[in-house]
C-alpha positions as CSV (number, residue, x, y, z in Angstrom):
1,M,0.2,-0.2,-0.1
2,V,1.5,3.5,-0.8
3,I,0.8,6.1,1.6
4,D,2.7,8.9,0.1
5,F,5.2,9.7,-2.6
6,E,7.5,12.6,-4.2
7,V,8.2,13.5,-7.7
8,L,11.8,14.6,-7.9
9,S,13.2,15.9,-11.0
10,N,16.5,18.0,-12.2
11,F,15.6,18.5,-16.2
12,C,13.1,19.7,-18.3
13,Q,12.7,19.5,-21.7
14,V,10.9,22.8,-22.8
15,C,13.6,24.1,-20.2
16,H,16.2,22.1,-22.3
17,S,14.9,22.7,-25.7
18,R,14.9,26.6,-24.7
19,E,18.1,26.7,-23.7
20,K,19.3,24.4,-26.4
21,K,17.4,27.0,-29.4
22,K,20.0,30.3,-27.3
23,L,15.9,31.2,-26.5
24,P,15.9,34.3,-23.6
25,F,14.0,32.7,-20.1
26,T,12.6,36.3,-19.2
27,P,10.6,36.7,-16.1
28,E,7.0,37.1,-17.9
29,W,7.9,33.3,-19.9
30,Q,9.2,32.2,-16.3
31,Q,6.3,32.5,-14.1
32,A,4.0,30.8,-17.2
33,H,5.9,28.2,-17.5
34,S,6.6,27.5,-13.8
35,P,3.4,25.7,-12.9
36,R,4.4,23.6,-15.7
37,C,7.9,23.0,-15.3
38,N,8.9,19.3,-14.8
39,K,12.2,20.8,-12.6
40,N,11.9,20.9,-8.9
41,F,15.0,20.4,-8.2
42,N,18.8,21.0,-8.6
43,G,22.0,18.8,-7.2
44,T,22.9,15.3,-7.3
45,A,20.6,12.0,-7.8
46,S,22.4,10.8,-4.2
47,A,21.3,14.5,-2.8
48,M,17.8,14.6,-4.3
49,E,16.9,11.2,-2.5
50,S,18.2,12.7,0.9
51,E,15.4,15.7,-0.2
52,A,12.7,13.9,-1.5
53,A,13.2,11.9,2.2
54,R,13.2,14.6,3.9
55,R,10.0,16.1,2.4
56,L,8.2,12.7,2.8
57,W,8.9,13.1,7.3
58,R,7.9,16.4,7.1
59,R,4.6,15.9,5.1
60,S,3.5,13.4,7.5
61,T,2.6,15.1,10.2
62,T,-0.1,17.3,7.9
63,L,-1.4,14.0,7.2
64,G,-1.9,12.5,10.6
65,L,1.0,10.0,9.7
66,R,4.3,9.1,12.0
67,Y,6.6,7.0,9.9
68,T,8.7,5.5,12.9
69,T,11.1,3.5,10.8
70,F,13.4,3.6,7.9
71,V,13.6,1.2,5.1
72,G,16.9,2.2,2.7
73,D,18.3,0.7,0.4
74,G,22.0,1.3,2.2
75,D,22.5,4.5,1.8
76,S,23.3,6.4,4.5
77,S,23.3,9.8,3.8
78,T,19.4,9.4,3.2
79,Y,18.5,8.0,6.9
80,K,21.0,10.0,8.5
81,A,19.2,13.0,7.0
82,V,15.8,11.7,8.3
83,K,17.4,11.1,11.8
84,D,18.8,14.2,11.9
85,L,14.8,15.9,10.7
86,N,13.6,14.8,13.5
87,P,9.4,15.5,13.3
88,Y,8.4,13.7,16.2
89,D,11.0,13.3,18.9
90,V,11.6,9.6,18.6
91,P,14.4,7.8,17.2
92,V,14.0,7.1,14.0
93,V,14.1,2.5,13.5
94,K,17.0,1.9,10.0
95,E,15.7,-1.1,7.9
96,E,17.4,-2.9,5.8
97,C,15.7,-3.6,2.6
98,V,16.7,-7.4,1.9
99,N,16.0,-6.8,-2.1
100,H,19.5,-4.4,-2.1
101,V,21.1,-6.3,0.6
102,S,20.8,-9.6,-1.6
103,K,22.2,-7.5,-4.7
104,R,24.9,-5.8,-2.6
105,L,26.1,-9.4,-1.2
106,G,26.2,-10.9,-4.8
107,T,28.1,-8.1,-6.1
108,R,30.8,-8.5,-3.6
109,L,30.5,-12.3,-4.1
110,R,31.4,-12.1,-7.6
111,K,33.7,-9.3,-7.0
112,L,35.7,-11.6,-4.9
113,K,35.7,-15.0,-7.4
114,E,37.4,-12.6,-10.2
115,L,40.5,-11.8,-7.6
116,S,40.2,-15.9,-6.8
117,T,43.0,-17.8,-8.1
118,S,42.9,-21.3,-9.2
119,I,45.4,-24.2,-8.3
120,T,45.1,-27.8,-8.4
121,T,46.1,-30.1,-5.3
122,K,48.5,-33.3,-5.8
123,T,45.5,-35.2,-6.0
124,G,44.6,-33.1,-9.2
125,K,41.8,-31.9,-7.4
126,E,40.9,-27.7,-8.3
127,V,40.5,-25.3,-5.6
128,R,40.2,-21.8,-6.0
129,R,42.5,-19.5,-3.7
130,W,42.0,-16.1,-1.9
131,A,44.6,-13.1,-2.2
132,V,44.4,-11.4,1.4
133,L,42.7,-8.0,1.1
134,A,43.6,-5.0,2.7
135,S,40.9,-2.9,3.6
């Protein structure tokens, strides 16, 4: 069940086309275009995720909701943004999405396999040996 969502975009096709055609962004044009402009955020993708989370948590009180658990994808900056916001004076519990955890685990295991070498024992059995990795 979806309770709330936020869509952020740092791109507007109309603005982009106008810029490519070197047309001026006059105050009159901007005022007329503003309600339909798709660009509602300036910044990086990771900053966008944090900002969307902050907006959702701020808005929750006006909707009569109190989120107590943050389900994340492993991005600690988004969790930190929500934790620092602290809209209800209640600690926010962080949970990890199992799909993101399994994806990260799989990626790390594949990387580890790439770093291993195969050797053959005296009995002819092939085994893998891993180099010691420094953190």
